[in-house]
N, C-alpha and C positions, 0 to 999 in steps of 0.2 A: 568522508562526510557523518557526522554522526549530527541526528537531530532531537532533543529531549530529553528524555530519562527519566529515571526517579535514585533518591538517595536519602539513606536515613543519616541525616547530620544529628548525633548526638542522640536527644532524646524526641527528634521531630523528624517526621518523611516531608520530604519536598519532591515538587515535581516539577519540572526546567521544562521551556520552549528556547533555548538558545541552540544556537548551531556551532560545530568546530568542524575546520577543514585538516587532517592531516597532511604535512607535506612531507612526502617520500625522501626526498634529496637530501633534507634537515631532519629527520624524523622528530617536529616540533609541531604542538598542534596550533593554529590562530584562532581565535573566534572569528564568525561571520559579523557582521554589522544588517540586519536585517531591514526591509523597509515594510513597509503596502500594510495587505490586511493579514497581522500575524494570527497564524493557528493559537491558543488556548495552550497554556500546559500539557503536558501527555507524553503515556510513558506506555509500551506495549505495543503502538500500532507500525504498521506498513511503512514502509520508506522505499519508493524505487527511482529510480535514474531513468530518463530517456532524452539521451541528445541533453543542453545542458539545461533542464529542464530536474525537478525531484518532487516526485509526488507524493504524499502523503493521506494516508489514511486511519481515520478509528482511532484506537487507540481509549487509555484510561486516565482523567483526570483523577489522580486519587481513587475512589471506589466508584468513578462516574463512567462507564463504558461511553464512546462515543463514536459515529459515523458520518461525521465530517469530512469535507478533502478538501487540500489545499494543494498550490504548483508554488515552487520557487525558480525561477530565473535565476541561475549562478552569473547571464549577465547581465543582468541589472539588479541583483539582488534584493528583487520584489517577489513579496508573497502576495497570491491572486487566492481569494475564496473562491472555490467550485460548487456552484449551484448542481443540483438534482433538479433535471427535467425529467416529468413523466411520474406516474407512480411507485416504482419496482424501484427499492433503493434497499441496501442490506440493515437490517435491524443495528442497533450498537451494539460495537465487540471492542476486545481487546485480546493480544496472544493469539493472532489469526497468522495464514502462511498468506503470502501474496509475493507476485511476480509478475513479469512481462512477459506477456507471449506477443513476435510480431508474427501479421500473416503476410505471406508475400502480394504484391499488386493483384498476382491472375487470381488469389484466392481475396480481396477484396474486394468491397462493392465501392468504396472510394476512387475517385478519378484521380486524384492526387498525390497516389502509391499506397505503399506498405500500409498496414492498421498496426497499433500497436496495443493491446490491452491491457487492463490490470486486473488479473483472475486473482480472487480473493475468495480464500477458503476456514470455513470453520471458525474455531475462535472463542471464547466465552462473551454471551452477552448476559442479560440479566437474567437468564432462566439456566445457568450454566451451559456448557459446551454444544459446540454448534456443529452440524454437519452438511451443511448448506454452500454452495459456489454462485458468484456472483462474479460478472464482467464489465469496465466498460472502456470504452473503446477512448483512450489518450488522446489519437489524432485529433480525434472529436472535439474534445476541452479545448485544445489549444484555437480550431476552427473558429469553434461557438463561442471563443473569448469567455471562458471558464462555465461552460454548462454541460454536465455529464448525462449519460441514457444509462441507468443500469440495464442489466439483463439478468436474469436469474438463469441461470444454467444446468440441466438434468443430466446427472452423470452418477455413474454407479462410483458414489464416497463411499470409503472404506464403515465410518462410524464419526459420532460426534466426536470432534478431536482438538485439543487445545496447544498452546507453546509446541507446537510443531517448525517445521521448515519447510517450505515450498522451492523446488526448482523446475525450470520450465528447461524441456525437451524440446529442440530444434529437429526437423528433420535434417540428417539421415539417420540422427541417433533416437528418434522417437520412433515409436511403434504405432501405427501402422505405420509411419511415415506421415502425421502428420502431430504438430504440436503438442505435444503432451505435460502436465503438470503431474510429476513425479511429490510426495509427500512422504518426508521423513520425520520418524519419531514421535515425539510429541505428549500426550495423555490424556485420558476422557474421564468423567465422575470417577473418582473412586479409586483412579489409582495413580 
């Protein structure tokens, strides 16, 4: 699945909000018909899957960083805008790492099973590279009909970084036995 992106078309830069799915058996790309609260065109955003839903966060619409969130249902082909509940929200950013971390029912305060969190690290904001970490409970977004409560996480982030990748390590591969976010590559100011 590919959503959005940016292309240089001869002397013109264009940002997209279309979606394509690769059918692996035929190796053919197919455009996806999208309905609902269609996100604005963007590139350098985070896109993660949770079941039949794809969540996107942030990115850039040309040179303007974003901090909005949407989710798309592959069952209904419908986008929904996600509203922020509470006062905590990541600043507008692009080129960040984002992963889904699932906590088992025993670690979850949710009575309806495991929680899946979108964890976002760093990226580039209006002032340059960022080193902060935020998490949003995607399970709660579904239950609350499109409201997200972001949490700022305290952790030992190596430094402010952008254009990097994140990998969620689940037990038993994570150390010391809890879900872990591993960061790979990227660049900071001046690198």
